[in-house]
N, CA, C and O of each residue as an XYZ file, in Angstrom:
560
protein
N     117.058     95.376    106.809
C     117.177     96.806    106.959
C     116.614     97.477    105.706
O     116.911     97.060    104.586
N     115.804     98.514    105.898
C     115.199     99.218    104.766
C     116.171    100.241    104.168
O     117.181    100.585    104.783
N     115.859    100.711    102.987
C     116.678    101.736    102.336
C     116.707    102.998    103.197
O     117.749    103.641    103.324
N     115.565    103.352    103.787
C     115.500    104.537    104.651
C     116.456    104.370    105.828
O     117.180    105.304    106.174
N     116.466    103.201    106.439
C     117.377    102.961    107.567
C     118.834    103.040    107.132
O     119.676    103.555    107.867
N     119.129    102.541    105.962
C     120.505    102.602    105.453
C     120.929    104.054    105.257
O     122.032    104.436    105.650
N     120.068    104.860    104.655
C     120.386    106.276    104.441
C     120.564    106.986    105.780
O     121.537    107.716    105.972
N     119.632    106.776    106.701
C     119.709    107.442    108.011
C     120.962    107.023    108.780
O     121.614    107.864    109.399
N     121.300    105.746    108.748
C     122.511    105.277    109.443
C     123.775    105.853    108.816
O     124.695    106.264    109.524
N     123.817    105.881    107.498
C     124.997    106.440    106.820
C     125.147    107.918    107.152
O     126.255    108.392    107.406
N     124.031    108.649    107.150
C     124.085    110.086    107.458
C     124.557    110.315    108.888
O     125.297    111.264    109.147
N     124.143    109.466    109.813
C     124.557    109.616    111.216
C     125.994    109.141    111.427
O     126.792    109.826    112.068
N     126.312    107.993    110.898
C     127.630    107.391    111.130
C     128.757    108.150    110.433
O     129.850    108.295    110.981
N     128.484    108.629    109.226
C     129.520    109.301    108.431
C     129.196    110.784    108.230
O     129.545    111.359    107.199
N     128.542    111.393    109.192
C     127.995    112.749    109.032
C     129.012    113.766    108.508
O     128.659    114.613    107.687
N     130.239    113.699    108.956
C     131.228    114.699    108.543
C     132.104    114.225    107.386
O     132.951    114.975    106.901
N     131.906    113.006    106.951
C     132.709    112.457    105.858
C     132.187    112.984    104.518
O     130.982    113.128    104.314
N     133.120    113.265    103.618
C     132.739    113.725    102.291
C     131.964    112.623    101.575
O     132.407    111.476    101.507
N     130.804    112.989    101.045
C     129.950    112.027    100.358
C     130.080    112.160     98.850
O     130.191    111.160     98.140
N     130.067    113.391     98.362
C     130.231    113.584     96.931
C     130.900    114.908     96.654
O     130.796    115.860     97.428
N     131.588    114.946     95.535
C     132.229    116.163     95.065
C     131.668    116.460     93.696
O     131.601    115.592     92.825
N     131.269    117.695     93.525
C     130.653    118.106     92.266
C     131.558    119.128     91.593
O     131.898    120.155     92.180
N     131.942    118.836     90.365
C     132.765    119.754     89.586
C     131.868    120.819     88.990
O     130.878    120.507     88.328
N     132.205    122.051     89.218
C     131.435    123.174     88.666
C     132.137    123.635     87.397
O     133.104    124.396     87.451
N     131.654    123.178     86.280
C     132.324    123.426     85.009
C     132.396    124.895     84.648
O     133.396    125.337     84.082
N     131.371    125.662     84.957
C     131.357    127.072     84.614
C     132.168    127.933     85.557
O     132.233    129.148     85.370
N     132.779    127.349     86.550
C     133.507    128.114     87.570
C     134.997    127.819     87.526
O     135.622    127.628     88.569
N     135.561    127.781     86.354
C     136.992    127.565     86.164
C     137.478    126.306     86.867
O     138.535    126.310     87.497
N     136.705    125.227     86.759
C     137.141    123.954     87.316
C     137.019    123.828     88.810
O     137.556    122.881     89.385
N     136.332    124.748     89.466
C     136.160    124.637     90.910
C     135.225    123.487     91.236
O     134.382    123.105     90.424
N     135.381    122.942     92.432
C     134.495    121.869     92.854
C     133.907    122.205     94.217
O     134.433    123.038     94.956
N     132.816    121.543     94.525
C     132.157    121.711     95.814
C     131.919    120.323     96.387
O     131.467    119.421     95.681
N     132.222    120.157     97.660
C     132.034    118.873     98.323
C     130.904    118.965     99.327
O     130.701    120.000     99.961
N     130.174    117.874     99.464
C     129.101    117.784    100.448
C     129.326    116.553    101.313
O     129.770    115.514    100.823
N     129.021    116.673    102.597
C     129.125    115.543    103.501
C     127.832    114.736    103.467
O     126.830    115.163    102.893
N     127.876    113.575    104.086
C     126.671    112.757    104.196
C     125.563    113.538    104.894
O     124.412    113.513    104.459
N     125.912    114.231    105.975
C     124.909    114.991    106.728
C     124.298    116.098    105.878
O     123.094    116.342    105.958
N     125.108    116.768    105.068
C     124.584    117.844    104.222
C     123.630    117.317    103.154
O     122.588    117.924    102.909
N     123.964    116.213    102.526
C     123.078    115.636    101.510
C     121.788    115.152    102.169
O     120.702    115.333    101.617
N     121.903    114.542    103.340
C     120.723    114.070    104.072
C     119.816    115.243    104.440
O     118.599    115.163    104.270
N     120.394    116.321    104.937
C     119.606    117.499    105.320
C     118.931    118.125    104.104
O     117.761    118.501    104.176
N     119.640    118.239    103.005
C     119.040    118.768    101.771
C     117.870    117.891    101.317
O     116.832    118.390    100.884
N     118.063    116.581    101.427
C     117.015    115.639    101.030
C     115.778    115.786    101.905
O     114.653    115.751    101.408
N     115.985    115.952    103.204
C     114.853    116.144    104.117
C     114.116    117.448    103.809
O     112.886    117.494    103.850
N     114.870    118.508    103.500
C     114.229    119.789    103.163
C     113.395    119.667    101.893
O     112.274    120.171    101.832
N     113.942    119.000    100.884
C     113.199    118.812     99.643
C     111.961    117.955     99.892
O     110.879    118.279     99.403
N     112.106    116.878    100.638
C     110.968    116.007    100.955
C     109.894    116.773    101.712
O     108.703    116.598    101.452
N     110.305    117.612    102.637
C     109.359    118.419    103.414
C     108.630    119.414    102.508
O     107.421    119.609    102.638
N     109.362    120.034    101.601
C     108.745    120.969    100.657
C     107.742    120.280     99.753
O     106.686    120.835     99.448
N     108.068    119.078     99.327
C     107.142    118.330     98.479
C     105.877    117.971     99.259
O     104.773    118.035     98.719
N     106.038    117.595    100.522
C     104.875    117.265    101.348
C     103.999    118.504    101.551
O     102.773    118.412    101.481
N     104.619    119.662    101.801
C     103.850    120.901    101.964
C     103.114    121.277    100.679
O     102.062    121.915    100.718
N     103.681    120.875     99.544
C     103.050    121.160     98.247
C     101.931    120.163     97.935
O     101.261    120.274     96.908
N     101.737    119.196     98.824
C     100.629    118.271     98.661
C     100.974    116.909     98.095
O     100.077    116.099     97.863
N     102.254    116.634     97.865
C     102.624    115.316     97.367
C     102.459    114.284     98.479
O     102.690    114.564     99.655
N     102.056    113.089     98.073
C     101.869    111.990     99.015
C     102.693    110.797     98.543
O     103.031    110.703     97.363
N     103.018    109.887     99.458
C     103.733    108.683     99.029
C     103.015    108.032     97.843
O     101.790    107.903     97.829
N     103.801    107.634     96.865
C     103.237    107.064     95.644
C     103.169    108.066     94.507
O     103.098    107.672     93.343
N     103.190    109.375     94.826
C     103.233    110.396     93.777
C     104.604    110.346     93.102
O     105.594    109.932     93.705
N     104.638    110.775     91.841
C     105.884    110.720     91.082
C     106.586    112.075     91.029
O     105.957    113.125     90.892
N     107.902    112.012     91.141
C     108.763    113.182     91.015
C     109.729    112.886     89.880
O     110.574    111.999     89.996
N     109.610    113.622     88.788
C     110.503    113.432     87.643
C     111.654    114.426     87.737
O     111.488    115.541     88.232
N     112.814    114.011     87.261
C     113.981    114.886     87.252
C     114.629    114.851     85.876
O     114.803    113.792     85.274
N     114.979    116.030     85.399
C     115.706    116.175     84.145
C     116.896    117.070     84.453
O     116.797    118.296     84.415
N     118.004    116.444     84.756
C     119.206    117.187     85.136
C     120.429    116.299     84.961
O     120.333    115.077     84.846
N     121.573    116.954     84.946
C     122.822    116.211     84.874
C     123.115    115.581     86.232
O     122.564    115.994     87.252
N     123.987    114.581     86.231
C     124.386    113.957     87.489
C     125.041    114.996     88.389
O     125.820    115.830     87.928
N     124.718    114.937     89.668
C     125.296    115.875     90.620
C     124.528    115.862     91.924
O     123.690    114.991     92.159
N     124.816    116.820     92.756
C     124.225    116.890     94.091
C     122.703    116.993     94.052
O     122.022    116.346     94.848
N     122.166    117.790     93.147
C     120.707    117.929     93.077
C     120.042    116.614     92.671
O     118.950    116.295     93.142
N     120.696    115.859     91.804
C     120.163    114.561     91.384
C     120.120    113.598     92.573
O     119.106    112.940     92.805
N     121.207    113.519     93.317
C     121.269    112.626     94.475
C     120.262    113.062     95.536
O     119.575    112.227     96.126
N     120.176    114.364     95.777
C     119.225    114.888     96.762
C     117.796    114.512     96.399
O     117.022    114.113     97.270
N     117.438    114.634     95.134
C     116.067    114.300     94.724
C     115.793    112.810     94.886
O     114.697    112.417     95.286
N     116.785    111.982     94.575
C     116.587    110.537     94.723
C     116.440    110.164     96.201
O     115.548    109.395     96.560
N     117.300    110.698     97.045
C     117.201    110.403     98.483
C     115.881    110.901     99.049
O     115.272    110.217     99.871
N     115.425    112.078     98.628
C     114.143    112.616     99.120
C     113.017    111.645     98.784
O     112.134    111.406     99.608
N     113.046    111.094     97.595
C     112.012    110.131     97.197
C     112.117    108.839     98.000
O     111.106    108.296     98.445
N     113.323    108.356     98.182
C     113.510    107.129     98.957
C     113.041    107.307    100.405
O     112.470    106.388    100.994
N     113.281    108.481    100.967
C     112.921    108.739    102.364
C     111.420    108.897    102.578
O     110.931    108.697    103.690
N     110.686    109.251    101.529
C     109.274    109.592    101.702
C     108.297    108.685    100.971
O     107.096    108.726    101.237
N     108.791    107.878    100.068
C     107.883    107.013     99.323
C     107.383    107.606     98.022
O     106.480    107.050     97.397
N     107.961    108.740     97.596
C     107.640    109.266     96.269
C     108.359    108.395     95.244
O     109.405    107.816     95.539
N     107.808    108.305     94.066
C     108.428    107.512     93.013
C     109.315    108.421     92.169
O     108.857    109.435     91.642
N     110.572    108.054     92.046
C     111.573    108.863     91.363
C     111.630    108.462     89.896
O     111.875    107.298     89.577
N     111.406    109.415     89.006
C     111.425    109.179     87.563
C     112.588    109.978     86.984
O     112.477    111.187     86.778
N     113.694    109.302     86.724
C     114.868    109.962     86.155
C     114.735    109.967     84.635
O     114.634    108.915     84.005
N     114.736    111.154     84.064
C     114.609    111.305     82.616
C     115.993    111.345     81.982
O     116.943    111.861     82.572
N     116.098    110.803     80.786
C     117.361    110.772     80.066
C     117.611    112.133     79.419
O     116.821    112.587     78.592
N     118.701    112.774     79.795
C     119.015    114.103     79.257
C     119.330    114.067     77.767
O     119.359    115.112     77.118
N     119.565    112.894     77.223
C     119.858    112.776     75.787
C     118.614    112.494     74.950
O     118.691    112.391     73.726
N     117.474    112.371     75.614
C     116.230    112.111     74.891
C     115.774    113.360     74.148
O     116.080    114.483     74.547
N     115.047    113.148     73.078
C     114.467    114.274     72.337
C     113.274    114.817     73.116
O     112.781    114.168     74.039
N     112.819    115.993     72.747
C     111.636    116.584     73.376
C     110.429    115.668     73.236
O     109.656    115.499     74.179
N     110.273    115.081     72.061
C     109.133    114.181     71.828
C     109.213    112.957     72.746
O     108.198    112.524     73.292
N     110.409    112.405     72.914
C     110.575    111.253     73.806
C     110.287    111.638     75.251
O     109.636    110.888     75.979
N     110.768    112.798     75.664
C     110.517    113.262     77.038
C     109.027    113.482     77.270
O     108.497    113.103     78.314
N     108.351    114.092     76.299
C     106.906    114.306     76.424
C     106.177    112.982     76.590
O     105.244    112.876     77.385
N     106.602    111.978     75.841
C     105.964    110.666     75.913
C     106.159    110.031     77.297
O     105.215    109.486     77.869
N     107.367    110.103     77.822
C     107.639    109.535     79.148
C     106.845    110.286     80.218
O     106.278    109.666     81.118
N     106.802    111.603     80.126
C     106.057    112.401     81.106
C     104.553    112.137     81.018
O     103.872    112.081     82.041
N     104.042    111.977     79.813
C     102.617    111.677     79.647
C     102.288    110.315     80.255
O     101.227    110.128     80.851
N     103.205    109.378     80.097
C     102.992    108.030     80.617
C     103.155    107.966     82.140
O     102.376    107.296     82.818
N     104.158    108.657     82.676
C     104.438    108.569     84.121
C     103.615    109.538     84.957
O     103.436    109.318     86.155
N     103.113    110.603     84.349
C     102.270    111.598     85.023
C     102.855    112.075     86.362
O     102.233    111.879     87.406
N     104.034    112.693     86.343
C     104.614    113.162     87.600
C     103.861    114.371     88.153
O     103.297    115.165     87.401
N     103.864    114.495     89.470
C     103.271    115.665     90.117
C     104.219    116.853     89.996
O     103.784    118.001     89.897
N     105.524    116.563     90.006
C     106.549    117.607     89.938
C     107.644    117.160     88.982
O     107.998    115.983     88.929
N     108.172    118.112     88.233
C     109.334    117.897     87.374
C     110.395    118.888     87.810
O     110.193    120.099     87.733
N     111.533    118.368     88.272
C     112.662    119.224     88.644
C     113.604    119.267     87.445
O     114.016    118.231     86.922
N     113.937    120.489     87.018
C     114.690    120.675     85.775
C     116.003    121.405     86.046
O     116.020    122.463     86.675
N     117.090    120.832     85.566
C     118.381    121.504     85.620
C     118.394    122.676     84.660
O     117.696    122.657     83.646
N     119.175    123.688     84.965
C     119.182    124.912     84.161
C     119.526    124.661     82.696
O     119.052    125.386     81.821
N     120.335    123.655     82.419
C     120.709    123.348     81.035
C     119.525    122.861     80.204
O     119.586    122.867     78.975
N     118.451    122.442     80.868
C     117.308    121.860     80.162
C     116.038    122.698     80.298
O     114.964    122.263     79.881
N     116.150    123.877     80.868
C     114.980    124.743     81.076
C     114.337    125.127     79.747
O     113.111    125.115     79.636
N     115.122    125.461     78.757
C     114.588    125.835     77.451
C     113.867    124.683     76.777
O     112.821    124.875     76.158
N     114.417    123.502     76.895
C     113.789    122.306     76.321
C     112.412    122.089     76.933
O     111.433    121.858     76.222
N     112.348    122.168     78.267
C     111.087    121.927     78.971
C     110.072    123.036     78.669
O     108.879    122.766     78.532
N     110.545    124.276     78.565
C     109.632    125.395     78.292
C     108.910    125.218     76.957
O     107.782    125.685     76.799
N     109.544    124.556     76.007
C     108.949    124.369     74.678
C     108.121    123.082     74.577
O     107.550    122.791     73.526
N     108.058    122.321     75.664
C     107.351    121.039     75.620
C     105.906    121.162     76.086
O     105.533    122.105     76.785
N     105.116    120.196     75.685
C     103.747    120.068     76.170
C     103.772    119.108     77.357
O     104.040    117.917     77.195
N     103.492    119.633     78.553
C     103.569    118.832     79.771
C     102.177    118.451     80.268
O     101.200    119.135     79.963
N     102.083    117.371     81.025
C     100.792    117.035     81.638
C     100.307    118.198     82.502
O     101.114    118.855     83.160
N      99.018    118.456     82.506
C      98.462    119.609     83.231
C      98.767    119.596     84.713
O      98.942    120.656     85.315
N      98.834    118.415     85.317
C      99.034    118.322     86.761
C     100.504    118.400     87.157
O     100.820    118.310     88.344
N     101.398    118.563     86.209
C     102.842    118.562     86.483
C     103.349    119.976     86.747
O     103.251    120.851     85.887
N     103.893    120.192     87.943
C     104.525    121.472     88.282
C     106.012    121.386     87.971
O     106.653    120.374     88.257
N     106.555    122.433     87.394
C     107.965    122.474     87.038
C     108.708    123.345     88.031
O     108.281    124.457     88.341
N     109.839    122.824     88.536
C     110.668    123.533     89.506
C     112.110    123.453     89.031
O     112.549    122.416     88.533
N     112.835    124.529     89.183
C     114.241    124.539     88.818
C     115.072    123.765     89.831
O     114.826    123.849     91.035
N     116.050    123.018     89.352
C     116.950    122.268     90.239
C     117.659    123.242     91.174
O     118.069    124.328     90.764
N     117.795    122.849     92.407
C     118.465    123.677     93.397
C     117.549    124.702     94.033
O     117.954    125.396     94.966
N     116.317    124.811     93.545
C     115.360    125.761     94.139
C     114.980    125.288     95.535
O     114.952    124.089     95.812
N     114.696    126.223     96.388
C     114.229    125.861     97.720
C     112.884    125.159     97.599
O     112.105    125.480     96.701
N     112.597    124.220     98.474
C     111.342    123.473     98.395
C     110.105    124.357     98.380
O     109.060    123.952     97.870
N     110.212    125.555     98.931
C     109.064    126.459     98.916
C     108.694    126.842     97.495
O     107.583    127.307     97.241
N     109.642    126.645     96.553
C     109.374    126.927     95.149
C     108.346    126.004     94.540
O     107.845    126.259     93.444
N     108.027    124.926     95.247
C     106.991    124.023     94.751
C     105.655    124.688     94.889
O     104.634    124.102     94.530
């Protein structure tokens, strides 16, 4: 069974079951839960947006964000479509991040809001588009 089949079966079989809970630190400790079906649907939307933006299987999608729903969604989108997922270490320095991005040459970099300032001050590969985490795929 392929990874895609495992994801699709889990989304169908456990569609209404809670898949992950994300603590919203800035919201007085509130949390948000997503079901398997919701994460799967978000992943399909992101994958579709990336395809409309011209990404093809084998293209790289880098992410610089904290663990959470957007991180899982980006990983599932890559697994479902054949994009290569490049998870960047949020504790890396700007110079280290620039080096990894120069080496991996991602087509898209999805950035969590906590790291937007860091990325804005960096020198990125010319072919790399930057998108904010949680943005609709049309933002690509």
